N, C-alpha and C positions, 0 to 999 in steps of 0.2 A: 599324223598328229603326234607331237612329242610327248612321251610319257616319262616323267621324272621318277626315278626309282632309287632305292638303296640296293647294295649288293654285298652278300656275305660269302666268304670262302672259308671252308673248314679244313684244317690240317690236323689229322687225327693221331699224330705220332708224339710220343713222350719219352723222356729218359727213364722215368719210373712212374708208377701209378700211385697217386696220393690216396691216403686212407679214407678220405671223404668223397672221392670222385666217382660219379656214375656217368660221366660224359662219354661220348664215343671217342675213346683214345686208347692207344695200344703202345706199350713199350716193347723194345726188342724186335720191331718190324722194319728195321732200316732197309732191308733188302727190297721191301715193297715200295720204297719212296720213289724211284724212277717211274715205275708203272703207275703209281698214284698221280704223279705230276702229269704224265701223259693223258691219263683218263680225265683229269681236271681240265687240261687244255682242250680236249675234245668236247667236253660238256659245255665249257664257256663258248666255244665256237658255235655249237649246235643251237644254243638258246639266244644267240645275239640277234639284235634287230637295229636297223638304222633309226628307228623311232625312239629308242631308249636313250635317256640322258641320265647318267649316274651321278647323284649328288653326294652319296656317302658310300664308302667301301670299308668293310670291317673284316679283317682276317683273324679268325679265332681257332681254338683247338680244344683239347690237345695243347701242344706247345709248338707254335709255328717256328720259333727260333731254333728248333733242333733240325729243321730242314737244311740241307746243304745250300749255300748261297746260289750255286749254279742252278739248282732245281727251282728255287724261289724265283730266280730271274726268268726262267722259262715260263712259269705260271703268270708272272706279272707282265711279261711280254705279250702273252696271249690276251690278257685282260686289256692291255693298252691297244692292241691291234684290233680287237673285236668290239670294244665298247667305247662310247664317247663319254668322257668324264667332264663334269662341269668345271669351269676354271677355278671355282672356289670350293671344290669338293673336299669334304673331310675324309681322310684316308688313314684308318687306324690299323695297327697290327699288335696282337698280343705277343708278349715274350716273357721268359722267366729268367730270373737272376741265375747265374751259373751256366747258362746256355747261350747268352748273347755274345756275339763276336763283332768286331769292327767290320769284317767283310759282309756279314749278314745285314747289318744296319746300313752299310754303304749301298747295297743292292736296293733295299727299301727306299732309301733317299733318292736314288737314281730314277726310280719309277714313280716318284711322286708321293710316297707315304709321308704324312706330316704329323702323325700322332702315334705315340706308343702307350700300351697298357701293360704294366708289369705286375706280376703276381708276387707281391712282397709278403702279405698275409700277417706276419707278426715279427717283432724284433727279438723275441726271446728264443734262443736255440732249443730249449726243451719243447716248446710248443711247436716249433718247426719240425722237429724230429717226430713228434707225435702225429703231426699231419702227414708225414711221409715226404716232406719237401727235401730237395737235394741241396738247398742253399743255406747260408747263414747271412746275418744282416750285412756283413762286410761285402758280400756278393751283390747285395742290393745297391750299396754305395758305389761299388765299381761299375755296375751296369748303368746306373744313372749318370755317372761321370762320362762313360763311353757314349751314351745317348747324346749328351750335350756336345761332346767333342765331334760327333758326326752330324751335328746340326739340328737335333730334335729338341725343341723347346716346349712342346706340348706333351706333357707326361702325366699319365694316370698311374696311381699305385692302388692295387687291390689290398684291402685289409679285412681280417675276419674277426667276428665277435662271437661270444657265447661258446667258446671252446672249453672242453674239459680241462679244469685246472687253471683256466685263465682268470685273472683278477682285474678289477677296475684300474689298479695301479699299472698292470701290464699294458692295458689299452692306452692309458695316458702316456706311458713311456714310448710305445710304438708310434703314437701320433706325433710326439715331439721329434723323434728320429726321422719320421717320414717328412714332416714339414721342413726339416733341415735340408732336405734334398730339393726344395723349391718345386714341388709338383704343381701343376695347374688344376689337377682333378684328383679326388680321392673317392674310392668306392668302399664303403664300410658295410660288409655283408654279414648278417647273422648266419651262423652255421645251420644248415639243413641236413639232418642225418638221413641219408638215403638208404633204402632197403638193399641188402646184399653187399654193402661195402664193408671193408675191414673195421671201419669206425663203428658202424651199426652193430656188428657182432661183438666188439669189445664193450660197448655200452650195454648191450643186452646181457652180457655175461657178468656185468658188475665191475669189470676191470677198470673202466673209465666211467666217470660220472659227470653229467652235464651240470653247469651252474644253475642255481635257482633263477626263476623268471625275474625276480627283483634285481639280481646281479647283472643279468644280461641287459635289462632295461637301463640300469645305471651305466653300463658300458656304452650303450647307445646314446644316452644323454650326455656322457662325457664327449663323445664324438661331435654331437651337435654343438655343444658349448665351446669346445676348443676350436673347432673349425670356424664357427661364426666369429670368434674373437680374432681369427687370423685372416678374415676377409673372404671366407668361402661361403657360398650361398647353397643351401640345400634345395635342389630342384626335383628330387625324387626320393622315395623312402630311404634308399641306401646310397645315394649319390650326391656329392658335394663338389662344387667347382668355383674357381675364381670367376669373376664377371667375364662373360664372353667365351668361356671354355666348357660349357655343358656339352656332353657327348651328343652330337647331332644324330648319329646313327641310332642310338638307343632312344632318344626322344622321338624320332620318327616311328620306331616300333611301338612305343607307348601311345602315340597318336594314331596308330593303326594305318600307317602309310604303307604303300606297296613296296616289296623288295624281292630280289632274286636270291636264291640260295644254291651254292655249288659245293660239291664234295660229299663225302660220307656223312650221313645223318643230317645234312643241311636241310632247312625248310625254306620254302618260298611262299609268297602270297601275292596273287593278282586277282582283282575283281572279286568274284565270289568263290574262288578256288584257293585251296592251300595244298601244298604237296610237301612230302618229306622223302628225301633220298634214302636208300637202304641204310639202316643203322649199323649193320655189320660190315667191316672193312672188306672181307672176302666177297660179299655179295655186290658191293659197290664196284670193286675191281672187275668182277665178272660181268658187269653191265646190266644188273637187275634194274628194272624200271622203278621210278618213284611211286609212292602211294599217294593218290589224289583224293581229297575230300571236298565236298561241296559245303559251303557255309550258308545256312539259311538266314533270313532277315532277323529273327529273334536272337540267334546266336551272335550275329554280327553286332547288333546293338549292345548286347551284354559285354562283348569283347571291348567295345569302345569305352564303356564305363569301367570295366575291371582294369584295363590297362591305363586309362586316363587318370583314375583315382590314385595311381602310384605317384603321380607328379604333384608337386606342391601347388602348381597353378590349376590342377584339376582338369575337368572336361569342359571344353568350350561348348556352350549351348548352340552357338551358330555353326561350329564345325560339325557337331552331331547332326544338326538338321540338314546341312549340306550333304553329308555322307549318307544319311538314312532316309531323308524325306519325312521325318517325323520329329516333333518336339520332344526332347528328353523328359520334360515335365509331364507330357501326356502319356508317355510310355511307362514311367516309373513314379508318377505323382503320388499315388496312395502309399506305395512301398517306401517312398522317401521320407514320409512324415516322422517315423520313429527315429531314424538316425539324425534328422534335423532337430527334433525335439530334445534328443539326448545330448546335443552338442557335439556329435561325432562328424557332422558334415554341415556345410553352409552353401546356400545359393546366393551368390553376390557377384557383382561386376561381370555378369554374363557367363559365369562358370559355376559348375558344381565341383566343390573340392572338399577334401577331408580336413578337419581341424588337426592341430598337433596331437590331441588325444585320439582323434579318429584314426590317424596314421598308425598308432599303436594297436588299433583294433580293426584293421582294414577288413579282415575276414568276416568279422561280425556284420559290418555294413554290407558286404557283398551277399551274405546269406539273406539279409533282409530284402535285397533287391531281387534275388532269385525267387 
């Protein structure tokens, strides 16, 4: 029986570590790249099955575009050899301005990649320096031009909100410059200050100060208004796309569809099992086994609601029933009353979804459901 799945590949190498980043990524480990590519090829082969049909591929990091094109070709050759990709599969790869080369993009194109996601973050050089980014906006322009020249017309740009020192005017300027590059998709993420990062330490020391909640909310509203005026549809809390260009891989994750994960720290999800590969690069290279956890029915149902409520279309009541064998209203009926009464959520057209105000207060709704 054919099993339609997503597939994620993690490339954990970077030129430098950003001030806000707590992802599994390491700068200065270029010597480990050949061994990593070999380990990834072996893992792909061991987990393959003729019953798998891959409808989305996502290569993330780290910075995949720092990998030598020859090593990326080996990894993608293993992917193509061992897995069956749907004819219309969405195939995304992350890249960073200042690291993208024509040779790298040509390899991606040769192996079927049809979507790029670029970490642009902000148009202002002082903000980029604070974040620890190695590029300036001119690099974003050049990288976008190079993407077009090599045949990539589906381009996402990641932008960040709520940065220390960032203003609503900065966000508006960044949006204007981003839209001038004709992206099909924009991800506008609010900064999350992770423990143990350089950013967290500087904020804790008082060296950097986060903007007030009202300022960050105004920046977010600027994104909503400007992008709507330019034909972008908001389909998730942080994600906006031109019609037909929503990221299918991410949508599948929010709809709690199954996927395979390969590489250091990568997660996978099949049936009632979730696994994560070793989060440390040395452990992954040494062949340490993944950590496997069982997902109980209560946890699975809450995951469906928690992930689904990130999307503007919400949680399909029919899909919830098909996945869990229970009606969402029966599971959460009493606990739904307060968010519904307060106008944070609505039940309509066969879905439970958050209102615009509810999206700003998602955590509050989830606490009620817990």
